[in-house]
C-alpha positions as CSV (number, residue, x, y, z in Angstrom):
1,E,0.0,0.0,0.0
2,Q,2.6,2.6,1.0
3,E,4.9,1.6,-1.8
4,D,2.1,2.1,-4.3
5,R,1.4,5.6,-2.9
6,I,5.1,6.5,-3.0
7,T,5.0,5.4,-6.7
8,E,2.0,7.6,-7.2
9,V,3.9,10.6,-5.7
10,E,6.8,10.0,-8.1
11,C,4.4,9.7,-11.1
12,L,2.8,13.0,-10.2
13,R,6.2,14.6,-9.8
14,V,7.3,13.4,-13.2
15,M,4.0,14.5,-14.7
16,S,4.7,17.9,-13.3
17,M,8.1,18.0,-14.8
18,I,6.8,17.1,-18.2
19,A,4.0,19.7,-18.0
20,R,6.5,22.3,-16.8
21,K,8.9,21.6,-19.7
22,R,6.0,21.9,-22.1
23,G,5.1,25.3,-20.7
24,D,1.8,24.1,-19.1
25,L,2.5,25.6,-15.7
26,E,-1.1,25.3,-14.5
27,Q,-1.0,21.6,-15.0
28,A,2.5,21.4,-13.6
29,Q,1.5,23.2,-10.5
30,K,-1.6,20.9,-10.0
31,H,0.6,17.8,-10.2
32,A,3.4,19.1,-8.0
33,R,0.9,20.3,-5.3
34,E,-0.8,16.9,-5.4
35,A,2.5,15.1,-5.2
36,L,3.6,17.2,-2.2
37,S,0.3,16.8,-0.4
38,L,0.5,13.0,-0.7
39,A,4.2,12.9,0.2
40,R,3.5,14.8,3.4
41,E,0.5,12.6,4.2
42,L,2.9,9.6,3.9
43,Q,5.4,11.4,6.1
44,H,8.2,10.4,3.8
45,S,11.0,13.0,3.9
46,W,12.8,12.1,0.7
47,I,9.8,12.2,-1.6
48,T,8.5,15.2,0.3
49,A,11.8,17.0,-0.5
50,K,11.6,15.9,-4.2
51,A,8.0,17.1,-4.5
52,A,8.7,20.4,-2.8
53,E,11.8,20.9,-5.1
54,E,9.6,20.3,-8.2
55,L,7.0,22.7,-6.9
56,G,9.8,25.3,-6.5
57,F,10.9,24.8,-10.1
58,V,7.3,25.2,-11.3
59,Y,6.8,28.5,-9.3
60,D,10.2,29.7,-10.6
61,A,9.2,29.0,-14.2
62,G,6.1,31.1,-13.6
63,N,8.3,34.0,-12.1
64,N,6.7,33.6,-8.7
65,R,9.9,34.0,-6.7
66,A,8.3,34.3,-3.3
67,A,6.5,30.9,-3.7
68,A,9.5,29.3,-5.3
69,S,11.7,30.4,-2.3
70,T,9.2,28.9,0.1
71,A,9.1,25.6,-1.8
72,F,12.9,25.4,-2.0
73,S,13.2,26.2,1.7
74,N,10.7,23.4,2.4
75,A,12.7,21.0,0.2
76,A,15.9,22.0,2.0
77,R,14.4,21.2,5.4
78,A,13.0,17.8,4.2
79,Y,16.4,16.9,2.6
80,E,18.1,17.8,6.0
81,R,15.8,15.3,7.7
82,T,17.1,12.6,5.4
83,G,20.7,13.6,6.1
84,A,21.2,14.8,2.5
85,A,23.2,17.9,3.4
86,A,24.5,18.5,-0.1
87,R,20.9,18.5,-1.6
88,A,19.7,20.7,1.3
89,A,22.5,23.2,0.5
90,A,21.7,23.1,-3.2
91,M,18.1,24.0,-2.4
92,R,19.1,26.8,0.0
93,Q,21.1,28.4,-2.9
94,L,17.9,28.6,-4.8
95,V,16.0,30.5,-2.0
């Protein structure tokens, strides 16, 4: 059950990436927000970090720097919880 839901989060995140790269930021944001919500519900720090990171890139693509900074900060905190200090530092540079 949880493994299936983690896969669902990853699918939503990838769908967001595809939509973002195609320029469909509304769809990208929808998928990224859904991925982040589900990741948080699962209390899984790594996929929460990845979903928050993608949401940050979506906001950044839409020139919403305040929301992007918040998302990247959230990603950094989640990466820190996993011990991924380098990833957390990379996210902090995007804030």
